[in-house]
N, C-alpha and C positions, 0 to 999 in steps of 0.2 A: 436425420430423419425428417419429420414434418417441420415446416417453418412456423407453425402456430402453437408449438408446445409452450405452455405458459410457465414462467419461472416460478419455482416453489410448488409445482404440481405434485400431488402425493403419488407415491409409487404404486398405491393400490388402485389408482384411477385409470388403469389401462382398460382398453376395450378390445374385445375379441372380434375377429373378422373372418369372413368366408368369401372366397371369390364367387361371383355370381355366374355360374354356368347355366346356360339355357335361359338366362334372364330371371331365374328365381332361386331362392336359397333352399333347395331340396336336392337330394341325391337322385331320386327316381327320375327316369327319363333322360338322364345325362350319361350316355354310354361311356364317355371318356373321363368322367369325374372320378378322381382317386377316392378310395374308400378307407384308406389308412393314412397315418401320418399325424404329426403333432398339431394341436391347436396353437396358434401363434399370437402372442400379445404384440400389439403395434402401437406406434406413437399416435399422438392426438390428430395429426393431419398428414395426409399423403396427397399433396396437391395434384389435381388432374386425374386421380385414380377413381373414376366413378364406378368401377366394378368391385369396390370393396364395401362389404356390409359391416357396419360398425354398431356394436351393441353397448348399451349402457350397463353400468355396474351399480348396484344398490349400495347405500351407505352401510359400512360395517358397524357392528355393535361397539359402542363406546368411542366412536370417532370424535376427535376434537373439532372445534368450530372451523378452524382453517381447512381441515380436510373435508368438511361438509361443503364449504364454499367451492373448493377446487373440484370436488366430485360433481356438484351441481353444474358448474361451467363445462366440465368435460362431457357430462351427460347430454347437454344441449346440442352437442355436435354429433350425436349418435342417430341411428335409425330406430329409436325407441318407439314402439307402437303406442300411439295415444300419449306419448311422453309419460307413461305410467311409472317407469323407474325413475325418471327425472323428478317427478312429483314427490317421490319418497324423501327427497332432501328438504321438502317444505313442511311447514306446520300444517295442522289440519285445516285451518281457515285459509291459509295461502294456497294450499293444495286445491281447495274448492274454487277459489276466485282467479287464480293465475291463468292468463290466456296466452299460450305460446304463439297463437296465430295473430297477435296484435301488432305485427310488424317486426322487422329485423334491423338491428344496428350492425353495420359492418365496420370493423376496425382493421387497421393496417396489419396488426398482429393480434393474437389472442389477448384478452384483457389481462393486465397485471393485477394481482391481488395484494393489498397491503393492509396491515392492521394487526391486532384489533385497535380501534380508537380508544384512547384513554378517557374515561368518563370522569367528570368533576363532581364534587359535592356529594349529594345523596346517591347519585348514580354509581359512585365508586364502590359502594357497598354491594352493588348488584353484579359485580364483575364476574362472579361465578354463576350467574343466572342469565345474563344477556351479553351480547358482543356485537360490535359493528365493524365490518370490513369495507374497505374502499376498492372499487374496481376502476382502473385508469387505462387509458390507451389513446390512440389517435384515430378519430372517426373519419372515414373516407366515403361512406355512403349510407343511405337509408333505404329500406324497402318497406312501403306502407302496407296497410291491411288489404289493399287492392292488388298487392304483389307488384306494384310499380316501383322501379328502381330510380333513385336520385343520387347522382354523384355529388360529392362535396369537396371543397378545398379542405385539406387536412385540418381538423380542429381537435382541441383537447376534449377527451371524454372522461367524465367522472360519474360514478354511481355508487351509492351505499347499499349494502345488504345487511339487514339486521337479523340476528339470531337470538333464540331463546331456548331455554331448557323446557322440553315438553314430554309428558308421559306418553309412552308408546306401549306396545304389547307387554303384558305381564307387569304393567305398572312401572317399568323402568323409565328413567329420565334420559333423554337423548337430545343433543343439539339439533335444532331445525331452523331453517330460514323462515321468518314470519313476515318480512317486508321485502317484496321483490317486484320489479317493474314488469309489466306485460311485455310479451315478445321475446325474441332471442337476441343474444349478443354473440357474434361470431367473428373470428379473424377471416381475412380475405381468402386464404387458401381453403379453409373449411367451407366458407360460403360457396366457392366455385366447385368444390367437390359435391356439395349437397344439392345445389340448385343449378338450373339451366335456363337460359333465355329462350323464350318462344314468342312468336308474333300471333296475336289474335286479330281478326279482321272485322272492320265495320265499314259502312258506306258513308262516303263524303256527303255533306249537306251544303246547301248554299251555292252549288255550282249551277250555272245557267244553261248548260247545253242538254240537261236532262238525261245524260248517260250515267247509269249507276257505276260508281268507281270504288273499289275496295281500298282501304287504307290500313296499313299495319300499325298495331298498337302493342309495343313490346312489354312483356311482363316476365316475371321469374316464377317457375314452378319447381317442385321438388323432383330430383332425380329418383327414378324407381317409384317407391310407394310413399305417399305423404303420411306422416305419422298421425295427423289429426283426422283426415277424411278416409284414410286407408285406400285411396284411389291411386291407380297407376298414373304415369305421366300424361298419357293421352286423355284420360278421363278428367284429370285435374285441369288440363288445358281447355277442354270443352266447358268445364264448369266455370272457369274464369270468363270464357266467351259469353256464356249465357248470363253471367252477372252484369254484363254491359261494359262499355269503355271506361278507361281510367279517367280520373277527374281532369287531367291535363288535356286529353284529346276530346272529351265529351262535348265541348261547345261546337265542334265542327264535324261530328260524325253521329250516326245513329245505327240502330240494329233493326233487323226485320223480324227478330223473335218477339212474339207477343209478351207483354209484361208478365212476369211470374213463371216463364218457361224455365224448366230445370230438367236435369237428368232424372229419369224415373227412379224411384226409390229402389235401392239395392244395386244400381249400376255403378260399379267401382272400377271397371276395366273396359277398354275399347281397343279393338284390333280388327283389321280387315280379314276377310275370309280368304280361302285359297283362290278366289277369283278377284282378289283385291277390291272387294266391295265392303264398305264399312257401314254397318247398320247402327244407328244411334236412336235409342229408345228414350223418348221425352215424356214429360207428364202431360196431363190433359190441357194445360194452358196453351200448348202448341197447336191444338185443334182449331184455334181461332184464326190461324193464318190462311189466307187464300192461296190459290195455286201459284200465282206469280211471286208472292212474298215467300212461299215455301221454297221455291227454286233459289231465291236469293239467300235464304237461311242455309240451304245446303251448300251454296258457294262459300259462305262464311266458314262453314265447317271444313270444307275441302281445303281452302287456303290456309286455315289455321293448323291443320294437321299434316300438310304436305311435306314438311321437313322433319316430322317427329317420328313416324313409324318406320321400322326397318324395311317394310314392304310398301311400295308406292300405292297410295289410295287412288284407284281409277274411277270409283263411283261412291257416292254417299247416298244412303237411303234413310230418310227420317220417318220415325214412327211416333205417333201421338198416343193419347189415352184411348183412342178408338181404333187404333191400328195404323196401317200405312198412310203416310201423308204425301210424300213425293220422293223423287230421286233425281240426281244430277250427275252426269258424267264429267270427268275432269276436263275433257276437251271443250265442253260447253261452258264450263265455269270461266274459261279464259275471256269470255265476253265481258266480264266484270273487272278485268285486270287494268291497273293504271299504267302499265308499262308497255302497252301495245305500240310498236313502232313500225319500222319498215320490215319487209320480208327478209329473212336471212340474217346473218351476223351483222352487227353494227360496224360501220366503217369508222376509222379514226381520221380526224381533220386537224390541220395545223396551218400556221403561217410560215411561208418560206422566206428566204433572205430578201426577196424583192417586195414583200408585203402582200403576196398573193396567197389565196386559200388553196390548199391541196388536200387530197384525201388518200388514205391507204385503204383500198377495198377490203371490206370485212372478211375475216377468216378466223377460225377458232384459235390458230396459233399466232395471229398477229403478223403474218408474213405477207408482204405485197409490195408492189412497185408504186411509189407515189405518183399521182397524176393531178393536174389542175382540175378544179371543179368546173362544171358547166355553168356559164353565166358570167356576169360582170365581176364577181368576186374572184374568179379564177383568172380573169384577164389582167387585173391589177392596175386599172386606171387610177385608183386611189389606194395607196399603200395602207394596209390594215395592221393593227397591232394585236387584236384578239378576236376570237370568233366563237359563236355558239350556234349549234345546228339543231333545228327542230327534230323531234323524235321520229317523224316520218321521213326525214332526210330529203324533203322536198324544198325547204327553204333554209336560209342561214341568216344570222345577224352578225355583223362585224363592226368593231369600233376602230376608227382610224388610228394610224400609228401614234399620233400624239394625244390620243384619248379624247378628242374634241367632239366627234360626230358618230352617231349610231345609224347604220344602214341595214335594211332588210332586203334580201334579194332572192330570186329563184335559183335553185340548183338544178333545174331541169330545162330552162329556156335561156337562150342568148338574149342580149339586149343591153340597153344603157343602164348604168347604175342609178337607181332612184334617188331622189332627194333624201337627205338625212331626216330621220324621225325624231331624234333627240340631239340637242347640241348643248354642250357645257361651256360656260363662260369663265371657268376658273383660269387663273393665270398660269399655273404650273401643270404640266402633263400628269404628274402623280396625283393631282387633286381633281382630275376630270372623271371620265366615265370608267366604271369597272367593266371587266369582261361580262358579256351577257349570258343569260341562262333561260332555257325554255322548260315549261312544265309539260305534263302529258296532256293538258287541255289545249295546247297550241298557243298559250299565252307567253309573252316575252317579258323578262324582268331584267332591270339594270339599275345600278346605283350611280348617282352623280355625287362625287365626293367634294364638290366645291365648298370650301369652308364658309363662304358667304351664304350659301343656300344648299345645304346637303339634302338629298332627296332619294327615296327609293321609289322607282317607277315601274309600272306594269302597263304593257300594251296588249290589250285584249285581242287575241287572234294574231298578234304580231303586226298589227296595222293601226293606223289612225292616231288619234291624240293620246299621248301618254297620260296615265292617271297616277297621281301621287298617292302612295300608300303610307299610312301612319305607322310609326314604330315607337310607341310610347315608352318602351322600356330601355331606350338607348342610354339614358343617364350620362350624356356628354360624350359617349363613344362614337366613333366614326365607322361606317360600313366600308371596309376595304375590299371585300369580295363577297359573292353570294352564289349559292347553288340551290335551285328549286328541286324538290322531290317530284317524282313522276305524277303523284296523285294531286299535286297542286295545293295540298293542305299544309305542308311543312316546308320551311325555308331554313337553310344553313347559312349563317352569316359569320364572316370574320370581322370582329369588332376590335378597333384599336383605341386604346386609352392608357394614358400615363406610361407610355413606352412598352406596353404589352399588347399582343394581339391574340385574342382568344376565340375559340369556336363556340357559337351559340346556336341553339335551335329555337325557332319561333313557330307559333301556330297562326296560320293565315285565316282570318275571319272575314266573312263577306256579309254585307248588309246593303241597305238601300234597295234600288230597283234595277232592272236590266238597263234602263235608260240612264239612271244616275246611280251607279253602284258605289258602295263605300267599302274599302278594304283596309285592314289593319293587321299588323303582326303583333300578336299578344303573347304575354307570359314567356318572355325570353328566358332560357336556362342554359347554363354552361354545359356542354357535352363532354368536355375533356379538361376539367379544372386543373389537372396536374400539369398540363402543357401551358406554359406562359408565353410562348412565341410560336404561333401556328402560322405557317407560310402558305399552305395549299390544302384544299379540300375537294372531294368529289363524292357524290352518292354512289354506292356500290350495291345495287339491289334495292329491295323495298324498304329496308329499315336499317341500313348500315352505311357508314361513310368510311372512306380512306382519308387519312389525315397525315400531313407532314408537319412536324413541329418538334419542339424540344422542351424539356423540363428546365426549370431555373438552374443555371449552372451546368446543364447537361449538353449532350450533343444531339444533333438532329436525328430523328427517327421517323420511319413511315409505319403506320399501324392502322388497324381497323378499329373503329369505335361504333357501337350501336347507337341508334338515334336517342336512346335514353341515357347515353353517357357511359354505359358499362362496356367492359372489354372481355366478358366471359366467352371462352372458346376462341378468342382471336387475340393473339399476342402481336408483338412487334414483328415486322417483316424483315427480310434480309437487308442489311445496310446498303445504302447508296448515298453518294456525296452530293451536297449542295442542290437539293431538290427545289425547283422553283414553281412547278405545278405538277398536279397528278390528275389522272383521268381513269375512271372506271366505268364499265358499262352496266346497264340494267341486268344484263345476263352475266351472272357472276362467274361463268365458265370462260368468258373472254379474258384475254390477258390484261393485267394492270399495267398502265403506261405512266411514264413520268418524264418531265423535262428537267435536265440537270445542267449546271454550269460547266461541268468538266466533260461529260460523256455524251452530250446531246440528248436525243430522245431514246429512252430505254424501255424495255418491257419486262414483265415478270409473269411467267407461267406457273401454275401450281406445282410445288415441289422442286422448282428450279431456282437459279440465281438470275439477277438482272442481266439482260443482254442488250447491247446497243442496236437500235433500229435505224436511226439517222444521226449523222454527226451534227447536222444543222436543222433548225426548226424551232418555233416557239408556239405558245398558246395551243398545245395539243389538247383535243377534247374528243369525247364520244358524243353522239347525239344527246341533247339535253343541256 
C-alpha cells in the first residue's frame, strides 16, 4: 500500500476515506455516487491519489504513550479541519500553542519512532508519569511559513517528543504530548498527496525598458481545503498572492496590490461563473489602487489562477470595500507576459555538420524540413559550435566551433558576419565560451570559462560592450552552462566543482544607473540536489526546467524540475540514452527536444516515446 507507512504504527491509527465526487465530500448533487457499500480503512499514504479524503482518528481511552505518538503523526497527514482531532493528542498547553502552519519538514519516508528514552537519576522515578520518544528520518526538503519550498541534500532528521500524564474528562489520567515543534512532519508521498505547486505572479523591478513583466514565484498550497483557513485551493493561492512575494524573490519583484490588501472576510472559495468570469472580493485596502495599478492587480490574479481552476478564467473582476474596482480580460493580460516571442510556434535551431545554423520551422508536432537560416550564420563562413536565438527570432548569437568567439547576426537579412563581440583567450576549447542564452528583454548572456579569468557576461540588447556580472556565491565552482529565464530575473547555472556538476538557480539583481548598470547573481540555491552530475538544462515554461542528469551511482535520466527545486506533479520522463543537450520551448505544448550521442536529435510529444528527428546535428535550441 502506501510508501509512507511508519514502522511500529498502531493498528488503530487507520484513517477513513471517501472519494471526492463533484469535488466535495457530500452525496447530494452527485447523481452517480453510490449510496451503499462498506467504509474502507486505508493505509497512511496513497501517493498521487489527490481524490482521497483522509480523516483523523482521536486517541482511544487508555492509549499507551507510543500509540499517542503514532496517532499524532498519522493525524498530521489527514484532512482534519483546523487540526482539531490532531490537537487531542496534545496536552492542554501544547494544544493552545502548537502552530501547524509554522512550516513543513519533508522526509524521504514517514518518520520512524523510537523510544521511550531511559531517564537517569531522579527522572527514573517518573517513568510512569513522563516519557520521551525520538523521531528520526532523512530530511529532503523544507517548506517555510510562506509556503516556499526548499530542496535539501538528504540529511539526518532527529526530533524528540515529550509526553506526560494529564487529567482529561471525568478526571482520568491520559498520556498526552506536551513538547512538540511547530509545523508538520510528512513523508514525501504524503506531502505530494496533500499539497500542490502553484505559481503566484509579481512584477519585475529594476528593468530599464519600462515594460511591466510578470515573474512566477512558486509556492505550495493545500489540495482541496486547507485545514487551518478552511479555504479552497484557489482562495488559498490568491491569499498567498496578496501576502506578497517569497523572501527569495522579494528583492527583484513587487506587487501592485496596496499594502494590507486581503480577501474580504468570509471569502473561502473562488471559482469562475458560467461565463468564465472570476470575481474576487477584496477588503477596503484595495480601494487605494488607481485604474492602471488595478489592471495590473487583475493580471497578477489571472496568471496566478490560470492553471488552477478546471474552467479557464477568461476575465477577472476585482471588487474593493466600496464595490467594483476594475476588470481585465485574459487576452489583455498577455501584455504583461515575459515570454512574448515571435508569432506562431517557435522554431528549433541547431548546428549542422558544416558548422552552419539551420532551423526546423515551428509546428506543434515538431515535424519539418531543416533549412539554413537567413544571413551569415546560415552561410557558414565561420563554423559555429553552439547557437542561441533571440525570442523574437530576428537575431541569433553563435559561438565559434572552438569556443573562442561570440558573434551576433541577423536572421532576417543577408550580409557579412560582424566582428565578434566577445573573445576568450583560454588555451583549451573546453575552457572558453559557453553556449549563449537570451532573456525576454533582448539581453544576451554568456560565460567565459577561462580558468585565468572566469566571467559571466551580459550584452544589453545583444550589442555593444559586454558587461561583467558578479556571482558572489560560486565558492570556487565554475560556470559550465547557463540558461536565462524569459523574465530576465532568474538564471539557471550548471556549476562544476570537485568532480560534480550541479544545477543552481540564481536571482539577477540590477543596480546602478542606465549609463553604468551593476548586475549580480545573488542567493544561488541548488534546484536538484539529488542529481550529482547534471549534463543539460533548459527552461520549460515560466517556472519549470527540464534537466538531464543522474544521481550518484545511478543512470542518466531526463526529468522536469520546478524552479524551487521540487518535482511535484512531474516525474522522470521516458528513458533516452546519452543526452548531451535538451531544449524546451516557452510554450509547454511544443515537443521536448534532445541531442543524443546514439540517436542524433530526438523529440518527445506528450504521452509518446522519444522519436528521432535528425541523425546529425548539435546544439539544438528553441528561442531563448
